[in-house]
C-alpha positions as protocol buffer text, in pm:
chain_id: "A"
residue {
  index: 1
  type: MET
  ca { x: 2104 y: 878 z: -13580 }
}
residue {
  index: 2
  type: PRO
  ca { x: 1915 y: 877 z: -13946 }
}
residue {
  index: 3
  type: GLU
  ca { x: 1709 y: 1192 z: -14032 }
}
residue {
  index: 4
  type: THR
  ca { x: 1545 y: 1069 z: -14321 }
}
residue {
  index: 5
  type: PHE
  ca { x: 1358 y: 756 z: -14451 }
}
residue {
  index: 6
  type: PRO
  ca { x: 1613 y: 673 z: -14690 }
}
residue {
  index: 7
  type: ALA
  ca { x: 1900 y: 703 z: -14422 }
}
residue {
  index: 8
  type: LEU
  ca { x: 1699 y: 488 z: -14200 }
}
residue {
  index: 9
  type: LEU
  ca { x: 1640 y: 226 z: -14458 }
}
residue {
  index: 10
  type: ALA
  ca { x: 2018 y: 213 z: -14558 }
}
residue {
  index: 11
  type: GLU
  ca { x: 2091 y: 169 z: -14167 }
}
residue {
  index: 12
  type: LEU
  ca { x: 1839 y: -119 z: -14139 }
}
residue {
  index: 13
  type: LEU
  ca { x: 2012 y: -292 z: -14432 }
}
residue {
  index: 14
  type: ARG
  ca { x: 2367 y: -272 z: -14301 }
}
residue {
  index: 15
  type: ALA
  ca { x: 2244 y: -390 z: -13937 }
}
residue {
  index: 16
  type: ASP
  ca { x: 2066 y: -709 z: -14049 }
}
residue {
  index: 17
  type: PRO
  ca { x: 1950 y: -726 z: -14411 }
}
residue {
  index: 18
  type: GLY
  ca { x: 1812 y: -1087 z: -14388 }
}
residue {
  index: 19
  type: ARG
  ca { x: 1589 y: -1056 z: -14088 }
}
residue {
  index: 20
  type: PRO
  ca { x: 1200 y: -1031 z: -14129 }
}
residue {
  index: 21
  type: LEU
  ca { x: 1048 y: -690 z: -14161 }
}
residue {
  index: 22
  type: VAL
  ca { x: 703 y: -701 z: -14304 }
}
residue {
  index: 23
  type: THR
  ca { x: 470 y: -991 z: -14290 }
}
residue {
  index: 24
  type: PHE
  ca { x: 119 y: -1016 z: -14409 }
}
residue {
  index: 25
  type: TYR
  ca { x: -171 y: -1235 z: -14353 }
}
residue {
  index: 26
  type: ASP
  ca { x: -501 y: -1246 z: -14525 }
}
residue {
  index: 27
  type: ASP
  ca { x: -728 y: -1489 z: -14304 }
}
residue {
  index: 28
  type: ALA
  ca { x: -1010 y: -1486 z: -14600 }
}
residue {
  index: 29
  type: THR
  ca { x: -766 y: -1615 z: -14874 }
}
residue {
  index: 30
  type: GLY
  ca { x: -500 y: -1795 z: -14656 }
}
residue {
  index: 31
  type: GLU
  ca { x: -218 y: -1580 z: -14812 }
}
residue {
  index: 32
  type: ARG
  ca { x: 97 y: -1523 z: -14620 }
}
residue {
  index: 33
  type: VAL
  ca { x: 392 y: -1294 z: -14747 }
}
residue {
  index: 34
  type: GLU
  ca { x: 711 y: -1222 z: -14567 }
}
residue {
  index: 35
  type: LEU
  ca { x: 973 y: -955 z: -14700 }
}
residue {
  index: 36
  type: SER
  ca { x: 1298 y: -936 z: -14530 }
}
residue {
  index: 37
  type: VAL
  ca { x: 1464 y: -590 z: -14474 }
}
residue {
  index: 38
  type: VAL
  ca { x: 1670 y: -665 z: -14815 }
}
residue {
  index: 39
  type: THR
  ca { x: 1359 y: -769 z: -14984 }
}
residue {
  index: 40
  type: TYR
  ca { x: 1116 y: -490 z: -14871 }
}
residue {
  index: 41
  type: ALA
  ca { x: 1418 y: -243 z: -14995 }
}
residue {
  index: 42
  type: ASN
  ca { x: 1454 y: -399 z: -15328 }
}
residue {
  index: 43
  type: TRP
  ca { x: 1032 y: -352 z: -15358 }
}
residue {
  index: 44
  type: VAL
  ca { x: 1079 y: -1 z: -15241 }
}
residue {
  index: 45
  type: ALA
  ca { x: 1352 y: 60 z: -15477 }
}
residue {
  index: 46
  type: LYS
  ca { x: 1163 y: -78 z: -15761 }
}
residue {
  index: 47
  type: ALA
  ca { x: 855 y: 118 z: -15670 }
}
residue {
  index: 48
  type: SER
  ca { x: 1065 y: 463 z: -15640 }
}
residue {
  index: 49
  type: SER
  ca { x: 1204 y: 426 z: -15973 }
}
residue {
  index: 50
  type: LEU
  ca { x: 872 y: 381 z: -16146 }
}
residue {
  index: 51
  type: LEU
  ca { x: 738 y: 713 z: -15945 }
}
residue {
  index: 52
  type: VAL
  ca { x: 1039 y: 904 z: -16040 }
}
residue {
  index: 53
  type: GLU
  ca { x: 1197 y: 765 z: -16365 }
}
residue {
  index: 54
  type: GLU
  ca { x: 890 y: 652 z: -16538 }
}
residue {
  index: 55
  type: LEU
  ca { x: 614 y: 858 z: -16402 }
}
residue {
  index: 56
  type: ASP
  ca { x: 841 y: 1203 z: -16348 }
}
residue {
  index: 57
  type: LEU
  ca { x: 735 y: 1270 z: -15978 }
}
residue {
  index: 58
  type: GLU
  ca { x: 982 y: 1535 z: -15794 }
}
residue {
  index: 59
  type: VAL
  ca { x: 1032 y: 1609 z: -15433 }
}
residue {
  index: 60
  type: GLY
  ca { x: 759 y: 1746 z: -15269 }
}
residue {
  index: 61
  type: ASP
  ca { x: 496 y: 1624 z: -15503 }
}
residue {
  index: 62
  type: ARG
  ca { x: 192 y: 1493 z: -15326 }
}
residue {
  index: 63
  type: VAL
  ca { x: 71 y: 1137 z: -15394 }
}
residue {
  index: 64
  type: LEU
  ca { x: -273 y: 1004 z: -15261 }
}
residue {
  index: 65
  type: VAL
  ca { x: -235 y: 622 z: -15134 }
}
residue {
  index: 66
  type: ASP
  ca { x: -547 y: 419 z: -15098 }
}
residue {
  index: 67
  type: LEU
  ca { x: -516 y: 75 z: -15016 }
}
residue {
  index: 68
  type: PRO
  ca { x: -657 y: -174 z: -14789 }
}
residue {
  index: 69
  type: THR
  ca { x: -438 y: -346 z: -14531 }
}
residue {
  index: 70
  type: HIS
  ca { x: -177 y: -522 z: -14743 }
}
residue {
  index: 71
  type: TRP
  ca { x: 198 y: -591 z: -14775 }
}
residue {
  index: 72
  type: LEU
  ca { x: 215 y: -323 z: -15056 }
}
residue {
  index: 73
  type: GLY
  ca { x: 97 y: -59 z: -14840 }
}
residue {
  index: 74
  type: PRO
  ca { x: 450 y: -39 z: -14635 }
}
residue {
  index: 75
  type: VAL
  ca { x: 608 y: -71 z: -15006 }
}
residue {
  index: 76
  type: PHE
  ca { x: 393 y: 234 z: -15128 }
}
residue {
  index: 77
  type: LEU
  ca { x: 487 y: 442 z: -14841 }
}
residue {
  index: 78
  type: GLY
  ca { x: 845 y: 363 z: -14830 }
}
residue {
  index: 79
  type: ALA
  ca { x: 893 y: 436 z: -15226 }
}
residue {
  index: 80
  type: ALA
  ca { x: 685 y: 766 z: -15172 }
}
residue {
  index: 81
  type: TRP
  ca { x: 920 y: 867 z: -14870 }
}
residue {
  index: 82
  type: ASN
  ca { x: 1219 y: 739 z: -15053 }
}
residue {
  index: 83
  type: ALA
  ca { x: 1170 y: 966 z: -15346 }
}
residue {
  index: 84
  type: GLY
  ca { x: 1072 y: 1271 z: -15114 }
}
residue {
  index: 85
  type: LEU
  ca { x: 697 y: 1255 z: -15217 }
}
residue {
  index: 86
  type: VAL
  ca { x: 441 y: 1379 z: -14976 }
}
residue {
  index: 87
  type: VAL
  ca { x: 182 y: 1097 z: -14872 }
}
residue {
  index: 88
  type: CYS
  ca { x: -180 y: 1186 z: -14859 }
}
residue {
  index: 89
  type: PHE
  ca { x: -461 y: 967 z: -14718 }
}
residue {
  index: 90
  type: PRO
  ca { x: -816 y: 950 z: -14844 }
}
residue {
  index: 91
  type: GLY
  ca { x: -1021 y: 1214 z: -14686 }
}
residue {
  index: 92
  type: ALA
  ca { x: -721 y: 1450 z: -14606 }
}
residue {
  index: 93
  type: VAL
  ca { x: -691 y: 1600 z: -14938 }
}
residue {
  index: 94
  type: VAL
  ca { x: -893 y: 1600 z: -15254 }
}
residue {
  index: 95
  type: ALA
  ca { x: -767 y: 1395 z: -15535 }
}
residue {
  index: 96
  type: GLU
  ca { x: -769 y: 1700 z: -15778 }
}
residue {
  index: 97
  type: ASP
  ca { x: -490 y: 1831 z: -15559 }
}
residue {
  index: 98
  type: VAL
  ca { x: -253 y: 1559 z: -15599 }
}
residue {
  index: 99
  type: GLN
  ca { x: 24 y: 1489 z: -15846 }
}
residue {
  index: 100
  type: ALA
  ca { x: -47 y: 1092 z: -15865 }
}
residue {
  index: 101
  type: VAL
  ca { x: -250 y: 804 z: -15701 }
}
residue {
  index: 102
  type: LEU
  ca { x: -164 y: 462 z: -15583 }
}
residue {
  index: 103
  type: CYS
  ca { x: -475 y: 243 z: -15533 }
}
residue {
  index: 104
  type: GLY
  ca { x: -601 y: -92 z: -15548 }
}
residue {
  index: 105
  type: PRO
  ca { x: -852 y: -265 z: -15723 }
}
residue {
  index: 106
  type: ASP
  ca { x: -1165 y: -160 z: -15526 }
}
residue {
  index: 107
  type: ASP
  ca { x: -1087 y: 207 z: -15586 }
}
residue {
  index: 108
  type: LEU
  ca { x: -1047 y: 187 z: -15985 }
}
residue {
  index: 109
  type: THR
  ca { x: -1384 y: 352 z: -16046 }
}
residue {
  index: 110
  type: THR
  ca { x: -1315 y: 623 z: -15821 }
}
residue {
  index: 111
  type: TYR
  ca { x: -978 y: 737 z: -15962 }
}
residue {
  index: 112
  type: ALA
  ca { x: -969 y: 604 z: -16309 }
}
residue {
  index: 113
  type: ASP
  ca { x: -1111 y: 963 z: -16424 }
}
residue {
  index: 114
  type: LEU
  ca { x: -799 y: 1146 z: -16311 }
}
residue {
  index: 115
  type: ALA
  ca { x: -576 y: 897 z: -16519 }
}
residue {
  index: 116
  type: GLY
  ca { x: -561 y: 1169 z: -16790 }
}
residue {
  index: 117
  type: ARG
  ca { x: -456 y: 1431 z: -16563 }
}
residue {
  index: 118
  type: VAL
  ca { x: -187 y: 1260 z: -16303 }
}
residue {
  index: 119
  type: PRO
  ca { x: -63 y: 908 z: -16322 }
}
residue {
  index: 120
  type: VAL
  ca { x: -269 y: 667 z: -16150 }
}
residue {
  index: 121
  type: VAL
  ca { x: -98 y: 336 z: -16038 }
}
residue {
  index: 122
  type: ALA
  ca { x: -328 y: 22 z: -15953 }
}
residue {
  index: 123
  type: SER
  ca { x: -238 y: -298 z: -15812 }
}
residue {
  index: 124
  type: ALA
  ca { x: -453 y: -625 z: -15813 }
}
residue {
  index: 125
  type: LEU
  ca { x: -347 y: -695 z: -15466 }
}
residue {
  index: 126
  type: LEU
  ca { x: -279 y: -1039 z: -15597 }
}
residue {
  index: 127
  type: PRO
  ca { x: -16 y: -1296 z: -15458 }
}
residue {
  index: 128
  type: LEU
  ca { x: 326 y: -1211 z: -15563 }
}
residue {
  index: 129
  type: GLY
  ca { x: 204 y: -845 z: -15691 }
}
residue {
  index: 130
  type: VAL
  ca { x: 111 y: -985 z: -15996 }
}
residue {
  index: 131
  type: ARG
  ca { x: -76 y: -814 z: -16289 }
}
residue {
  index: 132
  type: PHE
  ca { x: -476 y: -750 z: -16306 }
}
residue {
  index: 133
  type: PRO
  ca { x: -628 y: -1041 z: -16501 }
}
residue {
  index: 134
  type: SER
  ca { x: -817 y: -810 z: -16711 }
}
residue {
  index: 135
  type: ALA
  ca { x: -750 y: -483 z: -16877 }
}
residue {
  index: 136
  type: LEU
  ca { x: -752 y: -149 z: -16655 }
}
residue {
  index: 137
  type: PRO
  ca { x: -933 y: 147 z: -16767 }
}
residue {
  index: 138
  type: GLU
  ca { x: -759 y: 366 z: -17033 }
}
residue {
  index: 139
  type: GLY
  ca { x: -472 y: 565 z: -16872 }
}
residue {
  index: 140
  type: VAL
  ca { x: -444 y: 362 z: -16563 }
}
residue {
  index: 141
  type: HIS
  ca { x: -92 y: 214 z: -16510 }
}
residue {
  index: 142
  type: ASP
  ca { x: -66 y: -156 z: -16388 }
}
residue {
  index: 143
  type: PHE
  ca { x: 199 y: -176 z: -16103 }
}
residue {
  index: 144
  type: GLY
  ca { x: 207 y: -568 z: -16128 }
}
residue {
  index: 145
  type: ILE
  ca { x: 344 y: -513 z: -16483 }
}
residue {
  index: 146
  type: GLU
  ca { x: 529 y: -191 z: -16476 }
}
residue {
  index: 147
  type: VAL
  ca { x: 712 y: -253 z: -16148 }
}
residue {
  index: 148
  type: TRP
  ca { x: 909 y: -557 z: -16281 }
}
residue {
  index: 149
  type: GLY
  ca { x: 1110 y: -359 z: -16530 }
}
residue {
  index: 150
  type: GLN
  ca { x: 1249 y: -117 z: -16267 }
}
residue {
  index: 151
  type: PRO
  ca { x: 1602 y: -156 z: -16121 }
}
residue {
  index: 152
  type: ASP
  ca { x: 1676 y: -326 z: -15785 }
}
residue {
  index: 153
  type: SER
  ca { x: 1817 y: 22 z: -15654 }
}
residue {
  index: 154
  type: PHE
  ca { x: 1736 y: 384 z: -15658 }
}
residue {
  index: 155
  type: ILE
  ca { x: 1957 y: 687 z: -15593 }
}
residue {
  index: 156
  type: PRO
  ca { x: 1741 y: 984 z: -15590 }
}
residue {
  index: 157
  type: PHE
  ca { x: 1889 y: 1300 z: -15775 }
}
residue {
  index: 158
  type: ASP
  ca { x: 1743 y: 1519 z: -15555 }
}
residue {
  index: 159
  type: PRO
  ca { x: 1715 y: 1357 z: -15213 }
}
residue {
  index: 160
  type: PRO
  ca { x: 1474 y: 1447 z: -14948 }
}
residue {
  index: 161
  type: GLY
  ca { x: 1630 y: 1624 z: -14646 }
}
residue {
  index: 162
  type: PRO
  ca { x: 1514 y: 1604 z: -14287 }
}
residue {
  index: 163
  type: SER
  ca { x: 1275 y: 1914 z: -14305 }
}
residue {
  index: 164
  type: SER
  ca { x: 1115 y: 1774 z: -14634 }
}
residue {
  index: 165
  type: ALA
  ca { x: 740 y: 1700 z: -14595 }
}
residue {
  index: 166
  type: ALA
  ca { x: 669 y: 1330 z: -14572 }
}
residue {
  index: 167
  type: VAL
  ca { x: 287 y: 1329 z: -14476 }
}
residue {
  index: 168
  type: HIS
  ca { x: 30 y: 1564 z: -14583 }
}
residue {
  index: 169
  type: ALA
  ca { x: -59 y: 1783 z: -14266 }
}
residue {
  index: 170
  type: GLY
  ca { x: 149 y: 1576 z: -14062 }
}
residue {
  index: 171
  type: ALA
  ca { x: 524 y: 1446 z: -14023 }
}
residue {
  index: 172
  type: THR
  ca { x: 844 y: 1570 z: -14189 }
}
residue {
  index: 173
  type: GLN
  ca { x: 1134 y: 1312 z: -14290 }
}
residue {
  index: 174
  type: ALA
  ca { x: 1315 y: 1374 z: -13980 }
}
residue {
  index: 175
  type: GLU
  ca { x: 981 y: 1318 z: -13748 }
}
residue {
  index: 176
  type: LEU
  ca { x: 911 y: 978 z: -13942 }
}
residue {
  index: 177
  type: VAL
  ca { x: 1234 y: 851 z: -13808 }
}
residue {
  index: 178
  type: THR
  ca { x: 1205 y: 986 z: -13450 }
}
residue {
  index: 179
  type: PRO
  ca { x: 1076 y: 742 z: -13223 }
}
residue {
  index: 180
  type: ALA
  ca { x: 750 y: 831 z: -13094 }
}
residue {
  index: 181
  type: ALA
  ca { x: 701 y: 924 z: -12713 }
}
residue {
  index: 182
  type: THR
  ca { x: 460 y: 627 z: -12689 }
}
residue {
  index: 183
  type: GLU
  ca { x: 578 y: 319 z: -12856 }
}
residue {
  index: 184
  type: LEU
  ca { x: 356 y: 44 z: -12986 }
}
residue {
  index: 185
  type: VAL
  ca { x: 647 y: -216 z: -12934 }
}
residue {
  index: 186
  type: ALA
  ca { x: 989 y: -206 z: -12765 }
}
residue {
  index: 187
  type: PRO
  ca { x: 1314 y: -175 z: -12967 }
}
residue {
  index: 188
  type: GLY
  ca { x: 1344 y: -489 z: -13157 }
}
residue {
  index: 189
  type: GLY
  ca { x: 1008 y: -639 z: -13077 }
}
residue {
  index: 190
  type: ARG
  ca { x: 758 y: -761 z: -13344 }
}
residue {
  index: 191
  type: LEU
  ca { x: 401 y: -623 z: -13349 }
}
residue {
  index: 192
  type: LEU
  ca { x: 88 y: -812 z: -13442 }
}
residue {
  index: 193
  type: THR
  ca { x: -189 y: -558 z: -13586 }
}
residue {
  index: 194
  type: THR
  ca { x: -491 y: -541 z: -13789 }
}
residue {
  index: 195
  type: ALA
  ca { x: -435 y: -156 z: -13835 }
}
residue {
  index: 196
  type: ASN
  ca { x: -389 y: -31 z: -14181 }
}
residue {
  index: 197
  type: PRO
  ca { x: -61 y: 108 z: -14242 }
}
residue {
  index: 198
  type: VAL
  ca { x: -190 y: 326 z: -14531 }
}
residue {
  index: 199
  type: SER
  ca { x: -396 y: 565 z: -14289 }
}
residue {
  index: 200
  type: ALA
  ca { x: -336 y: 845 z: -14059 }
}
residue {
  index: 201
  type: ASP
  ca { x: -412 y: 640 z: -13764 }
}
residue {
  index: 202
  type: GLY
  ca { x: -234 y: 314 z: -13871 }
}
residue {
  index: 203
  type: LEU
  ca { x: 72 y: 457 z: -13975 }
}
residue {
  index: 204
  type: THR
  ca { x: 266 y: 406 z: -13656 }
}
residue {
  index: 205
  type: SER
  ca { x: 184 y: 51 z: -13718 }
}
residue {
  index: 206
  type: LEU
  ca { x: 492 y: 60 z: -13956 }
}
residue {
  index: 207
  type: LEU
  ca { x: 672 y: 336 z: -13835 }
}
residue {
  index: 208
  type: SER
  ca { x: 716 y: 241 z: -13447 }
}
residue {
  index: 209
  type: PRO
  ca { x: 869 y: -100 z: -13531 }
}
residue {
  index: 210
  type: LEU
  ca { x: 1069 y: 24 z: -13829 }
}
residue {
  index: 211
  type: VAL
  ca { x: 1237 y: 312 z: -13619 }
}
residue {
  index: 212
  type: GLY
  ca { x: 1289 y: 66 z: -13319 }
}
residue {
  index: 213
  type: GLY
  ca { x: 1469 y: -210 z: -13548 }
}
residue {
  index: 214
  type: GLY
  ca { x: 1176 y: -437 z: -13511 }
}
residue {
  index: 215
  type: SER
  ca { x: 907 y: -584 z: -13757 }
}
residue {
  index: 216
  type: THR
  ca { x: 536 y: -613 z: -13800 }
}
residue {
  index: 217
  type: VAL
  ca { x: 287 y: -868 z: -13861 }
}
residue {
  index: 218
  type: TRP
  ca { x: -29 y: -724 z: -14050 }
}
residue {
  index: 219
  type: VAL
  ca { x: -345 y: -926 z: -14051 }
}
residue {
  index: 220
  type: ARG
  ca { x: -628 y: -833 z: -14308 }
}
residue {
  index: 221
  type: ASN
  ca { x: -969 y: -989 z: -14263 }
}
residue {
  index: 222
  type: ALA
  ca { x: -851 y: -1124 z: -13933 }
}
residue {
  index: 223
  type: ASP
  ca { x: -1024 y: -1433 z: -13783 }
}
residue {
  index: 224
  type: PRO
  ca { x: -1043 y: -1355 z: -13416 }
}
residue {
  index: 225
  type: ASP
  ca { x: -989 y: -1724 z: -13338 }
}
residue {
  index: 226
  type: LEU
  ca { x: -659 y: -1736 z: -13529 }
}
residue {
  index: 227
  type: LEU
  ca { x: -490 y: -1409 z: -13358 }
}
residue {
  index: 228
  type: ASP
  ca { x: -362 y: -1580 z: -13056 }
}
residue {
  index: 229
  type: ARG
  ca { x: -205 y: -1848 z: -13273 }
}
residue {
  index: 230
  type: ARG
  ca { x: -69 y: -1581 z: -13535 }
}
residue {
  index: 231
  type: HIS
  ca { x: 98 y: -1387 z: -13228 }
}
residue {
  index: 232
  type: ASP
  ca { x: 261 y: -1712 z: -13104 }
}
residue {
  index: 233
  type: ASP
  ca { x: 370 y: -1862 z: -13434 }
}
residue {
  index: 234
  type: GLU
  ca { x: 533 y: -1536 z: -13532 }
}
residue {
  index: 235
  type: ARG
  ca { x: 699 y: -1462 z: -13206 }
}
residue {
  index: 236
  type: CYS
  ca { x: 533 y: -1130 z: -13159 }
}
residue {
  index: 237
  type: THR
  ca { x: 599 y: -927 z: -12853 }
}
residue {
  index: 238
  type: ALA
  ca { x: 302 y: -694 z: -12859 }
}
residue {
  index: 239
  type: ARG
  ca { x: -46 y: -694 z: -13023 }
}
residue {
  index: 240
  type: TRP
  ca { x: -245 y: -410 z: -13155 }
}
residue {
  index: 241
  type: VAL
  ca { x: -583 y: -495 z: -13273 }
}
residue {
  index: 242
  type: VAL
  ca { x: -852 y: -223 z: -13421 }
}
C-alpha cells in the first residue's frame, strides 16, 4: 500500500493510465476539461518542476493555494505533495508565513505585494491553461507561460516520506493516502461534486476517489437543472453538492 502521494500516483499510473481521473465543468462558460491519469500526472510533474527547479522550493516549505473550483486545483495540490511541500488554505495561515503562493486571477491584488518576498504564481484559469491576456503585476509568475517549458517527468532530489507534513495543521503524506473512515464514493466509483478541492472541507472530493481508484467530476457555477444530466452523462456513482 502506498505511503506517500508520489507513490500513490505511481501506482495509479501502473494500474490504468488511460482512465479518466479529473473532469471539470464550468456551467457559466460551457467549459469541459478531462484529464486521464497519465495526463494528470504529466501536469503534476510539470508544475512540480516549476515549484522546485525554477522557484527553489524545498521539502517542508509552505505553499498557499488559493483557487476557485477548477481542474487546476487538483494539479496544484498534486504538485505540492509531489514535491513534499505543505499546502495551506486561505484563512488557515497568514500569507506572510508561507514560502510561495499559487492563485487565480481574482486574487492578484491580494498577493501581488508578496511577489518581492516569495514566489507568487498566478493562473488565468483560461481553457487549456493558457497565459494571461494582459501583463501581470511585477514579479508575479504566469503559470500559463512558465509551465510549458518544464519536463514531463519529475524525480525529487529529496522525496517526501510518510511522516512528512502535507497539509498545514492537517494530514501527513501517509494520512493523505489512507482511506478515510467515511468514504464519499465506493472504491472505483465516480463522484460528482460542486465542492472546491482547494479547501479544508472540499479536499476529500479529490482524496477519497483518488485513494479508492476512482475519479471526480467537479462542477463550477453549477446549474441545478443540469446536475442530473451531468451525473448520468458522466456515469457517476455518487454525488456531493455543497
